[in-house]
C-alpha positions in Angstrom: 98.9 74.7 102.4 100.1 71.9 100.3 100.0 68.3 101.6 102.7 67.1 99.3 105.3 65.0 101.1 108.6 66.8 101.4 107.0 70.3 101.8 106.9 70.3 105.5 110.2 72.3 106.1 109.0 75.2 103.9 105.4 75.0 105.3 106.8 75.1 108.9 109.0 78.0 107.9 106.0 79.9 106.4 104.0 79.3 109.5 106.9 80.6 111.7 107.0 83.7 109.5 103.2 84.2 110.0 103.8 84.0 113.8 106.6 86.6 113.5 104.3 88.9 111.4 101.6 88.5 114.1 104.1 89.5 116.8 105.1 92.6 114.8 101.5 93.6 114.2 100.6 93.1 117.8 103.5 95.3 118.9 102.4 98.0 116.4 98.9 97.9 117.8 100.2 98.1 121.4 102.4 101.1 120.5 99.6 102.9 118.8 97.2 102.3 121.6 99.7 103.3 124.3 100.4 106.5 122.4 96.6 107.2 122.2 96.0 106.4 125.8 98.9 108.6 126.9 97.6 111.6 124.9 100.3 111.5 122.1 97.7 110.6 119.5 93.9 111.3 119.4 92.0 108.6 121.3 88.9 107.3 119.4 85.9 107.1 121.7 85.4 103.5 122.9 89.0 102.4 122.0 89.8 101.4 125.6 86.7 99.1 125.7 87.3 97.8 122.3 90.9 96.7 123.0 89.5 94.5 125.8 86.3 93.3 124.1 87.9 92.2 120.9 90.2 89.6 122.4 87.7 86.8 123.4 86.1 86.6 120.0 89.5 86.7 118.2 90.9 83.9 120.4 87.7 81.9 120.1 87.9 82.1 116.3 91.6 81.1 116.5 90.8 78.1 118.7 87.9 77.1 116.5 90.1 77.2 113.4 92.8 75.2 115.0 90.4 72.6 116.3 88.8 72.3 112.9 92.1 71.8 111.2 93.2 69.2 113.8 90.0 67.3 113.5 90.5 67.2 109.7 93.8 65.5 110.2 96.0 68.4 109.2 99.7 68.5 110.0 100.9 70.5 113.1 102.1 73.4 111.0 98.8 73.6 109.2 96.9 73.6 112.5 99.1 76.4 113.7 98.6 78.3 110.5 94.9 77.9 110.9 95.1 79.3 114.4 97.1 82.3 113.3 94.8 83.3 110.5 92.0 84.9 112.5 94.5 86.6 114.9 96.5 88.1 112.0 93.3 89.3 110.3 92.3 91.2 113.5 95.8 92.5 114.1 96.1 93.8 110.5 92.7 95.4 110.8 93.7 97.1 114.0 97.0 98.4 112.6 95.2 99.8 109.6 92.5 101.4 111.7 94.8 102.8 114.3 97.3 104.1 111.8 94.8 106.3 110.0 95.1 110.0 110.9 91.8 111.1 112.4 
């Protein structure tokens, strides 16, 4: 993100949109997994374990990215954006993987 003075309102807005996208992607993943676990969609072997096991590494990557941005003196919206990046990457990958027809 740009560090030009005066860009904070748009940067903060963009970060809020990233958070909203993450919420939507997480809701999609939840819906797809509930449908699979309830028998409405095919359940990929190991999916139940995967949905639990993937969270600690994703949140660790998020915390690491946020800490790195904060230690580099980034603005609060940039720190938040850095924290959201790994989570969105995982959520997008999950939506794509779970949306595929087996």
